[in-house]
C-alpha positions in Angstrom: 129.0 19.2 82.6 128.7 22.3 84.8 127.9 22.0 88.4 126.3 24.6 90.7 127.0 25.5 94.3 123.8 26.8 95.9 124.0 28.5 99.2 121.5 30.2 101.5 123.0 32.3 104.3 121.7 34.3 107.2 124.4 36.5 108.7 124.3 37.1 112.4 127.7 38.8 112.9 128.6 40.9 109.9 132.1 41.8 111.3 133.1 38.2 111.7 131.5 37.2 108.4 133.8 39.9 106.7 136.7 37.6 107.3 135.1 34.9 105.2 134.3 37.4 102.5 137.9 38.5 102.4 139.3 34.9 102.0 136.7 33.0 100.0 137.3 34.7 96.6 140.7 33.1 96.3 139.3 29.6 96.6 136.5 30.3 94.1 139.0 31.8 91.6 141.3 28.8 91.9 138.5 26.4 91.0 137.1 28.3 88.1 133.9 29.5 89.8 131.6 32.0 88.2 129.0 33.8 90.4 125.6 33.8 88.9 123.6 35.1 91.9 125.1 36.8 95.0 122.7 38.5 97.4 120.3 40.9 95.7 116.6 41.2 96.1 114.7 38.0 96.8 111.3 36.8 97.9 110.8 33.7 99.9 107.8 31.8 98.5 108.1 28.6 100.7 110.3 27.5 103.6 112.4 29.5 106.1 113.4 33.1 105.2 117.2 33.4 104.8 119.0 36.7 104.0 121.4 35.8 101.2 121.1 33.5 98.2 124.2 32.5 96.2 124.5 30.5 93.0 128.0 29.7 91.7 128.8 27.8 88.5 131.8 25.5 88.3 133.2 23.8 85.3 132.2 20.4 86.8 131.1 18.6 89.9 134.6 17.6 90.9 135.9 21.2 90.9 132.8 22.3 92.9 133.6 19.6 95.5 137.3 20.3 95.4 136.7 23.9 96.1 134.6 23.2 99.1 137.2 20.9 100.6 140.2 23.0 99.6 142.5 24.4 102.2 141.7 27.9 101.0 138.0 27.5 101.3 138.2 25.7 104.7 140.3 28.6 106.0 137.6 31.1 104.8 134.8 28.9 106.2 136.5 28.8 109.7 136.2 32.6 109.7 132.5 32.5 109.5 131.9 29.9 112.2 129.3 31.3 114.5 128.8 34.4 112.3 126.1 32.9 110.1 123.7 30.1 109.4 124.6 28.5 106.0 123.1 25.8 103.9 125.3 24.8 101.0 124.6 22.1 98.3 126.4 21.3 95.1 124.4 19.9 92.2 125.3 18.8 88.7 123.6 20.8 86.0 121.0 19.5 83.6 122.4 18.2 80.3 121.7 20.2 77.2 118.6 18.8 75.6 119.8 19.8 72.1 122.9 17.5 72.4 
């Protein structure tokens, strides 16, 4: 069953955050990630306003988790330390009601 990585990010230092953006794609590719939402126009209806919203689909929960804890992603993540405020959650997708 697919799993989703949902991230909300506010970037405070775009130059430092660029290091994360350069390294993270390798981790996502390694674990079969597909970006469904990356930035774009948004409207906050409830809760704190954050700049960027990202939704990434993975083949399953294990690969979403493995991606986050992978050496590749942790190296990318280290580049963004202090450059942004990030909230990341992984969640298993709903089962197909027709199955």
